[in-house]
C-alpha positions as CSV (number, residue, x, y, z in Angstrom):
1,M,18.0,-11.8,-20.2
2,S,19.2,-15.3,-20.5
3,S,16.4,-17.9,-21.2
4,S,17.7,-19.7,-18.0
5,F,16.4,-16.8,-15.9
6,V,12.8,-16.5,-14.6
7,S,11.1,-13.1,-14.9
8,S,11.0,-10.5,-12.2
9,D,7.1,-10.8,-12.4
10,E,7.3,-14.5,-11.8
11,I,9.7,-13.9,-8.7
12,R,7.3,-11.3,-7.3
13,D,4.5,-13.6,-7.7
14,R,6.3,-16.3,-5.8
15,F,7.3,-14.1,-3.1
16,S,3.8,-12.5,-2.6
17,R,2.2,-15.8,-2.3
18,A,5.1,-16.9,0.2
19,M,4.5,-13.8,2.2
20,S,0.8,-14.5,2.5
21,A,1.3,-18.0,3.8
22,M,3.9,-16.8,6.3
23,Y,1.6,-14.1,7.5
24,Q,-1.2,-16.5,7.8
25,T,0.7,-18.8,10.3
26,E,1.8,-15.7,12.3
27,V,-1.6,-13.8,12.3
28,P,-4.3,-16.5,12.2
29,Q,-7.2,-13.9,11.7
30,Y,-5.7,-13.0,8.4
31,G,-6.9,-16.3,7.1
32,A,-10.5,-15.4,8.4
33,L,-10.0,-12.0,6.8
34,L,-9.2,-13.6,3.5
35,E,-12.3,-15.8,3.5
36,L,-14.5,-12.9,4.3
37,V,-13.2,-10.8,1.6
38,E,-13.4,-13.6,-0.8
39,T,-17.0,-14.1,0.0
40,V,-18.0,-10.5,-0.1
41,N,-16.3,-10.3,-3.6
42,R,-18.1,-13.2,-4.9
43,E,-21.5,-12.1,-3.6
44,T,-20.8,-8.5,-5.2
45,L,-20.0,-9.9,-8.6
46,E,-23.1,-12.2,-8.5
47,A,-25.4,-9.4,-7.8
48,R,-23.6,-7.1,-10.2
49,P,-23.0,-8.9,-13.5
50,E,-22.3,-5.7,-15.6
51,F,-19.7,-4.8,-12.9
52,K,-18.2,-8.2,-13.3
53,A,-18.1,-7.9,-17.1
54,S,-16.3,-4.5,-16.8
55,L,-13.6,-5.8,-14.4
56,E,-13.3,-8.7,-16.8
57,A,-12.7,-6.7,-19.8
58,R,-10.1,-4.5,-17.9
59,G,-8.0,-7.4,-16.7
60,E,-9.1,-6.6,-13.2
61,L,-10.7,-9.8,-12.4
62,E,-7.9,-12.1,-12.7
63,R,-5.7,-10.2,-10.3
64,L,-8.1,-9.8,-7.7
65,G,-7.6,-13.0,-5.9
66,V,-4.1,-12.4,-5.6
67,E,-4.0,-8.6,-5.2
68,R,-2.0,-7.6,-1.8
69,H,-0.1,-4.9,-0.4
70,G,2.0,-5.0,2.7
71,A,3.6,-2.5,4.8
72,I,7.0,-2.5,6.7
73,R,9.1,0.2,8.5
74,V,12.9,0.5,8.5
75,G,15.3,2.6,10.6
76,T,18.4,3.5,8.5
77,A,19.2,4.8,5.0
78,E,21.3,1.6,4.4
79,E,18.4,-0.6,5.0
80,L,16.2,1.5,2.7
81,A,18.7,1.3,-0.1
82,T,19.2,-2.3,0.2
83,L,15.3,-2.8,0.1
84,R,15.3,-0.8,-3.2
85,R,17.7,-3.4,-4.7
86,L,15.9,-6.3,-3.2
87,F,12.5,-5.1,-4.6
88,A,14.1,-4.4,-8.2
89,V,14.7,-8.2,-8.4
90,M,10.9,-8.5,-8.2
91,G,10.2,-5.8,-10.7
92,M,9.0,-3.4,-8.0
93,Y,10.2,0.3,-8.1
94,P,9.6,3.2,-5.8
95,V,6.5,5.2,-6.5
96,G,5.3,8.1,-4.7
97,Y,6.6,10.2,-1.6
98,Y,4.4,10.1,1.5
99,D,4.9,12.5,4.5
100,L,3.1,10.8,7.4
101,S,4.8,13.2,9.8
102,E,2.0,15.7,9.3
103,A,-0.2,13.4,11.1
104,G,2.3,12.9,14.0
105,V,3.7,9.5,12.6
106,P,7.5,10.1,12.6
107,V,8.0,8.6,9.1
108,H,8.2,9.2,5.5
109,S,7.5,6.7,2.9
110,T,7.2,5.3,-0.7
111,A,5.5,2.3,-2.3
112,F,7.4,-0.3,-4.0
113,R,5.3,-1.6,-6.9
114,P,5.3,-2.9,-10.5
115,V,4.7,0.0,-13.0
116,S,4.0,-1.5,-16.4
117,D,0.5,-2.7,-17.4
118,A,1.7,-6.2,-18.0
119,A,3.6,-6.5,-14.5
120,L,0.4,-5.0,-12.8
121,A,-1.8,-7.7,-14.5
122,R,0.6,-10.5,-13.6
123,N,0.6,-9.6,-9.9
124,P,0.2,-6.0,-8.4
125,F,1.9,-7.0,-5.2
126,R,3.0,-3.5,-3.2
127,L,5.1,-2.9,-0.3
128,F,4.4,0.5,1.4
129,T,7.9,1.1,2.9
130,S,8.5,3.8,5.6
131,L,11.8,5.2,6.9
132,L,12.0,6.2,10.5
133,R,12.7,10.0,10.9
134,L,15.1,10.0,13.9
135,E,15.4,13.8,13.8
136,L,11.8,14.0,14.9
137,I,12.8,12.3,18.4
138,E,13.0,15.5,20.4
139,D,15.3,14.0,23.3
140,S,18.8,14.3,21.7
141,A,20.1,11.4,24.0
142,L,17.2,9.0,23.1
143,R,17.7,10.0,19.5
144,Q,21.5,8.8,19.5
145,R,20.5,5.7,21.6
146,A,18.1,4.8,18.8
147,A,20.8,5.3,16.2
148,D,23.3,3.2,18.0
149,I,20.9,0.4,18.2
150,L,19.9,0.4,14.7
151,A,23.6,0.6,13.5
152,Q,24.3,-2.8,15.2
153,R,21.8,-4.8,13.3
154,D,21.7,-6.2,10.0
155,I,18.2,-7.1,8.6
156,F,19.3,-9.0,5.6
157,T,20.8,-12.4,5.4
158,P,24.1,-13.1,3.8
159,G,22.4,-15.3,1.4
160,L,19.9,-12.6,0.3
161,R,22.7,-10.1,-0.2
162,E,24.6,-12.6,-2.4
163,L,21.5,-13.2,-4.6
164,V,20.8,-9.5,-5.0
165,A,24.3,-9.1,-6.2
166,A,23.9,-12.1,-8.5
167,F,20.8,-10.7,-10.0
168,E,22.5,-7.3,-10.5
169,N,25.7,-8.8,-11.9
170,E,24.1,-11.5,-14.2
171,G,20.9,-9.7,-15.2
172,G,18.5,-12.4,-13.6
173,L,18.1,-15.2,-11.3
174,T,17.4,-19.0,-12.4
175,S,14.3,-20.8,-11.0
176,D,16.3,-22.4,-8.3
177,Q,17.9,-19.1,-7.3
178,A,14.5,-17.4,-7.4
179,D,13.3,-19.9,-4.8
180,R,16.3,-19.3,-2.5
181,F,15.8,-15.6,-3.0
182,V,12.2,-15.9,-1.7
183,A,13.1,-17.9,1.2
184,E,15.9,-15.6,2.2
185,A,13.9,-12.5,1.7
186,L,11.1,-13.7,4.0
187,E,13.6,-13.9,6.9
188,T,13.7,-10.1,6.6
189,F,10.1,-9.7,7.0
190,R,9.3,-12.5,9.6
191,W,8.1,-11.6,13.2
192,H,10.8,-12.1,15.8
193,Q,9.8,-12.6,19.4
194,H,13.2,-11.6,20.9
195,A,13.8,-7.9,21.1
196,T,17.4,-6.6,20.6
197,V,17.0,-4.3,23.7
198,D,16.2,-4.5,27.3
199,R,12.9,-3.6,28.8
200,A,13.9,-0.1,30.0
201,T,15.2,0.9,26.6
202,Y,12.0,-0.4,24.9
203,D,9.9,1.6,27.3
204,D,11.8,4.7,26.7
205,L,11.4,4.5,23.1
206,H,7.9,3.5,23.3
207,A,7.1,6.6,25.3
208,A,8.6,8.9,22.6
209,H,6.2,6.9,20.1
210,R,5.0,3.4,19.7
211,L,6.3,3.3,16.2
212,I,9.7,4.3,17.1
213,A,9.8,1.2,19.6
214,D,8.5,-1.0,16.7
215,V,11.2,0.1,14.3
216,V,14.3,0.3,16.6
217,C,13.8,-2.6,18.9
218,F,13.5,-5.8,16.7
219,R,15.8,-7.7,14.4
220,G,14.0,-6.5,11.3
221,P,10.9,-4.8,9.8
222,H,8.3,-7.4,10.4
223,I,5.4,-7.2,7.9
224,N,2.8,-5.4,10.0
225,H,-0.1,-6.2,7.7
226,L,-1.1,-7.7,4.4
227,T,-4.1,-6.1,2.6
228,P,-6.4,-7.9,0.4
229,R,-8.7,-5.9,-2.1
230,T,-12.3,-5.9,-1.7
231,L,-15.2,-4.9,-4.0
232,D,-17.3,-3.7,-1.2
233,I,-15.4,-2.4,1.9
234,D,-18.5,-1.3,3.7
235,E,-20.0,-4.7,3.7
236,V,-16.7,-6.3,4.9
237,Q,-16.7,-3.6,7.7
238,R,-20.2,-4.5,8.7
239,R,-19.4,-8.4,8.9
240,M,-16.1,-8.2,10.7
241,P,-17.4,-8.4,14.1
242,A,-19.4,-11.4,13.3
243,A,-16.2,-13.1,11.9
244,G,-14.5,-12.3,15.2
245,M,-12.6,-9.0,14.2
246,A,-12.9,-5.7,15.9
247,P,-13.0,-3.0,12.9
248,K,-11.5,0.4,13.6
249,A,-14.0,2.9,14.2
250,V,-14.2,4.6,10.6
251,I,-13.2,3.6,7.0
252,E,-10.5,5.9,5.8
253,G,-10.5,7.7,2.5
254,P,-13.6,9.1,0.4
255,P,-17.1,7.9,1.1
256,R,-19.0,5.4,-0.8
257,R,-19.9,6.3,-4.3
258,Q,-21.3,5.0,-7.6
259,C,-18.0,5.8,-9.2
260,P,-15.2,4.9,-6.6
261,I,-12.1,7.1,-6.6
262,L,-8.7,6.5,-5.1
263,L,-8.5,4.3,-1.9
264,R,-10.7,3.3,1.0
265,Q,-9.1,1.4,3.6
266,T,-10.1,-0.2,7.1
267,S,-8.7,-2.5,9.5
268,F,-9.0,-4.6,12.6
269,K,-7.2,-4.1,15.9
270,A,-3.4,-5.0,16.2
271,L,-2.4,-8.2,17.9
272,E,-0.6,-8.1,21.3
273,E,2.4,-10.5,20.6
274,L,4.7,-12.0,23.3
275,T,8.0,-10.4,23.4
276,H,11.2,-11.5,25.1
277,F,13.5,-8.5,26.1
278,R,17.1,-8.9,26.8
279,G,17.8,-9.8,30.6
280,D,15.0,-12.4,30.5
281,D,12.2,-9.8,30.8
282,I,8.9,-10.7,29.1
283,G,6.3,-8.3,27.9
284,K,3.9,-7.6,24.9
285,H,4.4,-5.7,21.7
286,T,1.5,-4.3,19.7
287,A,2.2,-3.6,15.9
288,R,0.6,-6.0,13.5
289,F,-3.0,-5.9,12.4
290,G,-5.4,-6.9,9.3
291,E,-6.4,-4.3,6.8
292,I,-8.7,-4.3,3.8
293,E,-8.8,-2.0,0.9
294,Q,-11.2,-0.9,-1.8
295,R,-9.6,0.7,-4.8
296,G,-11.3,3.2,-7.3
297,V,-10.2,5.3,-10.3
298,A,-6.9,7.3,-10.2
299,L,-7.4,11.1,-10.1
300,T,-5.6,13.7,-12.1
301,A,-3.7,16.7,-10.4
302,R,-7.0,18.5,-10.8
303,G,-9.1,15.8,-9.3
304,R,-6.6,15.3,-6.2
305,Q,-6.7,18.9,-5.5
306,L,-10.5,18.7,-5.3
307,Y,-10.3,15.7,-3.2
308,D,-7.8,17.1,-0.8
309,Q,-9.8,20.3,-0.4
310,L,-13.1,18.3,0.4
311,L,-11.3,15.8,2.7
312,N,-9.8,18.9,4.6
313,E,-13.4,20.3,4.9
314,A,-14.6,16.9,6.2
315,R,-12.0,16.6,8.7
316,Q,-12.4,20.0,10.1
317,A,-16.2,19.4,10.5
318,A,-15.6,15.7,11.9
319,T,-17.4,15.0,15.2
320,G,-15.7,11.8,16.1
321,A,-18.8,9.8,15.5
322,D,-19.4,6.3,14.4
323,N,-18.7,5.0,11.1
324,E,-22.2,5.4,9.9
325,A,-22.3,9.1,10.8
326,H,-18.8,9.7,9.7
327,Q,-19.6,8.3,6.3
328,A,-22.9,10.3,6.0
329,Q,-20.9,13.4,6.8
330,L,-18.3,12.5,4.3
331,A,-21.0,11.9,1.6
332,D,-22.5,15.3,2.3
333,V,-19.2,17.2,1.8
334,F,-18.5,15.0,-1.2
335,E,-21.5,16.2,-3.0
336,A,-19.3,18.7,-4.7
337,F,-17.2,15.9,-6.4
338,P,-18.9,14.5,-9.5
339,D,-20.0,11.0,-9.1
340,D,-20.4,10.0,-12.8
341,D,-17.6,8.5,-15.1
342,T,-18.5,10.7,-18.1
343,I,-18.1,14.0,-16.0
344,L,-15.0,12.8,-14.3
345,R,-13.5,12.2,-17.7
346,R,-14.7,15.2,-19.7
347,E,-13.7,17.6,-16.5
348,G,-10.3,16.1,-16.5
349,L,-10.7,15.0,-12.8
350,A,-9.7,11.2,-13.4
351,F,-7.6,9.1,-15.7
352,F,-9.2,6.8,-18.1
353,E,-7.9,4.2,-20.7
354,Y,-9.4,3.9,-24.1
355,R,-10.0,0.7,-26.1
356,L,-12.3,-0.4,-29.0
357,A,-15.4,-1.8,-28.4
358,P,-16.0,-5.5,-29.4
359,G,-16.6,-6.0,-33.0
360,E,-14.7,-2.8,-33.9
361,S,-11.5,-2.9,-36.0
362,Q,-10.4,0.7,-35.9
363,A,-11.2,4.1,-34.4
364,E,-11.9,6.9,-37.1
365,G,-13.3,10.2,-36.0
366,K,-13.1,12.3,-32.9
367,L,-12.8,10.8,-29.5
368,E,-16.2,12.0,-28.0
369,E,-18.1,11.1,-31.0
370,L,-16.5,7.7,-31.0
371,L,-17.4,7.3,-27.1
372,S,-21.0,8.5,-27.7
373,A,-21.4,6.1,-30.6
374,G,-20.2,3.1,-28.5
375,K,-17.4,2.5,-30.7
376,V,-14.7,3.2,-28.2
377,I,-14.9,2.7,-24.5
378,A,-13.3,4.5,-21.7
379,D,-12.3,2.4,-18.7
380,P,-11.3,4.1,-15.3
381,I,-7.6,3.5,-14.6
382,T,-7.4,1.8,-11.0
383,Y,-5.5,4.0,-8.5
384,E,-2.4,1.8,-7.6
385,D,-1.0,3.9,-4.9
386,F,-1.8,5.2,-1.4
387,L,-3.0,8.2,0.6
388,P,-0.9,9.7,3.3
389,V,-3.8,10.8,5.5
390,S,-5.4,7.5,5.3
391,A,-2.1,5.6,5.9
392,A,-1.5,7.8,9.0
393,G,-5.1,7.2,10.2
394,I,-4.7,3.4,9.9
395,F,-1.2,3.7,11.8
396,Q,-2.6,5.8,14.6
397,S,-5.7,3.5,15.1
398,N,-3.7,0.4,15.4
399,L,-0.9,2.2,17.6
400,G,-3.6,3.1,20.2
401,G,-4.4,6.7,18.8
402,E,-1.4,8.2,20.5
403,E,0.9,10.5,18.9
404,G,3.5,10.4,21.6
405,Q,6.2,13.2,22.2
406,V,7.3,13.4,18.5
407,G,7.3,16.7,16.9
408,Q,5.6,17.1,13.5
409,G,8.2,17.6,10.8
410,N,8.0,19.0,7.2
411,A,8.1,16.9,4.1
412,N,11.6,16.2,3.2
413,R,11.6,14.3,-0.2
414,E,15.2,15.2,-0.9
415,A,16.3,13.4,2.2
416,F,14.2,10.4,1.6
417,E,15.6,10.1,-2.0
418,E,19.2,10.5,-0.8
419,A,18.6,7.7,1.7
420,L,16.8,5.6,-1.0
421,G,19.8,6.1,-3.5
422,A,17.2,7.0,-6.3
423,A,14.3,9.3,-7.1
424,V,10.9,8.2,-6.6
425,T,8.6,8.0,-9.7
426,D,5.6,10.5,-9.8
427,E,2.5,8.3,-9.7
428,L,0.4,10.9,-11.6
429,A,2.9,10.7,-14.5
430,L,2.5,6.9,-14.7
431,Y,-1.3,7.4,-14.9
432,A,-1.0,10.3,-17.5
433,E,1.4,8.0,-19.8
434,R,-0.9,5.1,-19.7
435,Q,-4.0,7.3,-20.7
436,A,-2.0,8.9,-23.5
437,A,-0.5,5.4,-24.7
438,S,-4.1,4.0,-24.9
439,L,-5.2,6.8,-27.1
440,K,-2.0,6.6,-29.4
441,A,-2.8,3.0,-29.8
442,L,-6.1,3.7,-31.2
443,G,-4.4,6.4,-33.5
444,L,-6.4,9.1,-31.8
445,V,-3.0,11.0,-31.1
446,G,0.1,11.6,-32.9
């Protein structure tokens, strides 16, 4: 790369900060949410100095304040493929395949995110990106109508397309080009009050599923949430009403644990935003909301199998109670999931990264002996990805809890990757590579 080019990590950092500033002007409660999360994080770190030291040693503390993930939904293969090229400019690549149709949400998705340790440490910005599955609209006439509407729009500015092509042809962007790229890209994700359809068309698509109307009826895939990372999601949930936010009924994901696993998420209710339809009709559209997440350790395939099994048991036994009762019931079921880092590691349920303890110069001997002697430290690898059931739960909560008249389809990774124009990366392989690389760096594997 030419020395005149800025790094993709730098472009991603500029973009994520600009996106956060834009979203704060569009959704004022987002600013209050950031303040609440910052306060809870600060109090958590003050109360738990050992936890703070661990995060600092792992490089987690520096990224905490800038860490965000967003979510968007697009309608066509061309839109998805162009987004892949756009995100590549920022060093973000498609990781994981998620089928949300199993929960009555007519999309399948991937997460565009950085993948290397250095890139994640610089700024772990992620965009959970969903593609509408028109084949799940049962009414063939309505399905065709939606396809025709989507075919007429271009969600990318000419300037953005030119800059993406310049990056691909030249191998990078200068600082000035990067600033222009960020400004042009924001236009794709900005909220637009003016719908591209009349009220009757909107109502028909809305009746099929609220999310279909959200994807099809506007000029672009407005960012529907930006999610900061908290260190204590239960405390944020408890304080949200006092901060003027109405939280969803329950926190999605695993229960509160001594050793957090995977991902826990909650949100506050979506906004009703003024919408101008064609023909001078005015109404309201509900799509965008505030979300918070707490991240734990990434699980191995064996750990995920146990997690999914226990989550299914908990869902079947769910009573629809409030969050306190829901968490208690979840905790009871998850008694079967070890809540100790050493056991998680030894039983191969979670991924860990290994490093020399302070003062040690080399690792000689067997791994378990070195760990027991305190000469090598095993740090849990943070889960950087998402959970389809949790994502669907957030979607449904903020779409009014309605599944609409959309049939549930089977996962179709091949069709998604064809639309994307590339294969998605297996997230478990990334964690396994990171764990293996840390051992190799210590000379503990060949």
